[in-house]
C-alpha positions, 0 to 999 in steps of 0.5 A: 625161181622169183616171186612177184607181188603187185597191186599195179593192176587193182583199183587204187581203193583196193591196193591198201588192203591187198599191200597189207597181205604182200608186206606180211606174206613176204617179211612177218606180220606187220600193221602198213599204213599207206599215206596216200589218199589214192596209194600208188601201186607196190610191188615186191619180187623175192629170190629164197638163197637157203634161209635168205630171202631177197626182196626188191621192193617199190611203192609209195609213202607209208608208215610199217610198224611192228607193234607189241600186239605182233611181236607176241607171235614170238617170230625171230627174223633180221631184216637188212635193207638196202635202200635205193631210192626215197628216205626212211626214217626207222625207229628202234631200241630207243632209236631213230635213224634216216637211212638215205640212198646207199644206207643200209640198216637192221631190224629185228622182229622180236622187238617194237620197231617203226619205219616210215617213208614219206615219198615213193621208194625202192629197197632191197632187203634180206630176210634170214632166222635170227640164229643164223647171224652169229653175233650177240643179242646186246652187240645186235640190240645197239645197232638197229637203227643204226644208218650203215653208210654203203660208201665207204669202211667195212660197211660198203663192203658189206653193202657191195657184196649183198647188192651183188647178192641180190642181183645174181639171186636168181641165176645162181644154183641152190647149192651155190646160193646157200653158200653165198647167202652164209657168206653175206651173213658172215661178213655182215657178223664181222662188220657188227662185231668190229663196231662193237669192239669184238673183232676176233680173228679165230671167231669161225664168221671172221675166218669165212670171211677172210677166206673169201678175201683172200681167195678174191685177192689170189684170183686177181693176181693168178697170173703172177708167177710170184704169187705165193703164201708169205706176200698173201699174207702180207698182203692181209697183214696176217701170218702165213700160219693163220693163212694156211689155217684159213685153207684148212677150213676147206681142207686145202692147202694154199698151194693147192688152191692156187694150182687148182684156179690155174689148172682150171683156167688153162684147161679152159683157155687151152681150146681157144689158144689151139684155135688162135695158133697158140702153144701150151706154153704160152698159155701156162705162162699166161697163168703163172706157170713158169716151167713148161714141163712142170706145167704138162705133169701137173695138168696131166696129173688131174685131167688124165691127158697132156695139155697138147691131147686136150688141145687135139681133142677139143679141136677133133670135137669142134670139127665134128660139130661142124660137119 
């Protein structure tokens, strides 16, 4: 459920204190200095995906500081910020970086940091416990206050995934949301390890992120009857053996996962096909099944009825609904 904090209804004189409270409540205790004589309205909309908090933030010019006094609270959280409007100057661990629209950056609450924005801005932030990101402290420290470009390379893949996760956060089931959030942090860990020259194909976070990409490739090629482990492995520059190891993480084989995805799409399409006068074989071919008899046996093994029986039941049910 979304939580909305806004200062729009307050007189300008009261917005500063209320905004300070909203920022510290949403993230971690922070010092906030507004840079306008009459502060602009600020707004924060948050969603929770397990331990990952997603926040859309809009406000006017300000400086936000995690001071030495506040660091003493011992909170160890990381904040990934996707900049959408306005340019931020971020400082941490002896570095400064300009974060422009389309970039993202990382901040670590266990150490001093400072962010200054000179104009009205909008960003999406992702706030999560430090222990959820499986990377070395030295690698994380080397990449805080660094601008990751969301326009190309591995950083673009990470930015795209996080941005889409933020857009869908409010509609996701709690369990599914936690899984998507875990995948997002796996992708971030993969990017950090790659930037630091620590890419390890067998690392758990690398395997999980790779499996996401492999599944996406499979789903985009389900209709291809030639889809097979050797072709999938070659498309991702890995061995067939390693591809099978990835799917073992979920207790399935590559072939089983492909067949399950194809059958589910056939199950959904069969009812529409019946209404359009299309036969079972047409639907089977559409999703990569070459042999109608093999498709029928596989469908019955999973759903307990033949494809034609499923169509008949579906049409009968539709008929009852319209009486």
